[in-house]
N, C-alpha and C positions, 0 to 999 in steps of 0.2 A: 440678391431678390431675398427682403425675408420677408415672410410673411406671419400673421397672425389671425384663424379666423377667415372674413373674407377682406380684411387688408392687406394689402401686399406695397411693398415700397421698393422704388429701382432708384439709383442716380437718377437726377436729372441730366436730358441732352444738353450735352455742351458741344464746342467746338473740336474736340477731340475724344470723344469714346462713341459714336460712332455706333463701329459694328459692334461694340458689348449693350450699348444702351437698345439697340435694333435687336440683339438675340432675347435680351431679358423684354422688351415689351412685346412684341413677338409673343412668346407664351404666355403673358401676363394677359392680353386681351385674349387670347387661348380660351384660359383658364376660366377668365370672364364670361366666354362662350360668343364674343360679339367680332372674333377674327374675319369671320367672312364678309363682316361692313368694310371693314378698311381694305384687305385683297382684292374686293369689287365682283366674289364670288357667291354673295349672300343671292340665295332661289328670292322669286317673288315672294311675298309675306301673303299668309295665311288670312293673319291679323292684321291691319294696319296698326293699330295703336303698338301690338308686342315688336314691328319692325321700326318705328319710330326712336322706340325706348332704346331697343339696340343699341341705334345708330348714335342717339346720343350720349349713351352710354359707353360706348367704343371714341365717342371725340372727347371728353370729358378724359378718358382714362389716357389717349393721346396728350392732351394739351396738358394736364398736371404733371405729366411729364420731363414737358420742356424747361428748359432754363429761362427766365424771364429775358435775359438779354438775346436771345434765340425766340420771342415767341412773335418776335414781328413777320417771321416765315411763314407762317399760319395762318393770319390773324383773317386771311380773306377766305379762307377756304372755307366751304358751307358740308363739304362732306366726310368720313374720317379716310377714306377713300384719298381723298385730298391731299389730309395733313402727309398721310404717308408717303404718297407719291412728290409732294414739293420737298420732303425730306430727303428721299430716296436720291432724288435727283443735289439735291445738294450736297450732300455730303458722300455720294457716291460717282462723284464723276468717273464717269470710264473713258479719261482719254489719254492720250499716250502721257502728254506732260506731266500730269497724274502719277501716273502711272511709275516715270522716269525717278519723277521726286522725291517719291514713295522709295521706290529701291535706293537709291543715290542715301535718303535718311538713313536706310537699315544695314548697308554695308560700310556705312561708316559713324555709325552709333559707337560710342567708346562709353565703357562704363569707369567712371571717377575711384580713385584712390580716395575709400572708404564709405565710396556705397554701398548699400547690401546686393548682394546678389541675388536677391527676390526682385528688387528693382529696378533693376536692369534688366533680367527676366520680362517681367511684368511691362516693359518701355518696348523691348523687340515684339516682343507678344503682338501688342495693341498696333504697330506695323505693319509683324506679318500678317492680322487681322485684315487688315483695311485693306491690302497687296491681295487676299484672299478673296474682298468682298468685292473689288475689281475685277478679278477673272486673271490675278494672274498672283496665283499662290507661289512662296517658295520654298521650293525642295528643301526634306529633312536635312540630307546633306551639306544645303548650301546654310540652311539655317546653323547647323551645327557649326561649319567654318568660318561663317559669320559673327559668331560665340565667341568661339577662341581666338579670333581676331581683335575682336571688342575688347579682350579681359586686357587691365593692367598689367604693367611689368610684374608688380605683387606675385602675377601669376603665372610668371613664365615656368617655372617648374612644373606646374602641372599641365600648362599646356606643352613642352617639351615631352613629358609622360606619356599624355595622349598622342 
């Protein structure tokens, strides 16, 4: 998330970045003082015009943060809370099948020869974050084991030493 003054930019929501996008968008909306319109905790407004303006600001921030190929998900939404709830339901499918799919993906991920360690760690972290968002976090010890197993044969000496 990069910002200059009141201009904040985050990556648009795609099929693969929900946990990161959700975290950044939530804090962007908090910074813009409109989060309560998204999570539904807004108190009855003292001034109707101020309330409407804050809702519009939250809605615009959310919509502008969604990749064009996913915007269809929220075109029928009328409030920022509706948008948030639809996106959460779409990307946080808390089903056993989804958890198993992600766990299998996590524990079978292999680093390719020539791939940077940083890219490999980022990939594993993204899957781990998705699992944590579904209420199924990967324990630290399991993360270490999965990482060591995922390294290519060129890292055999390092793995043996550890």
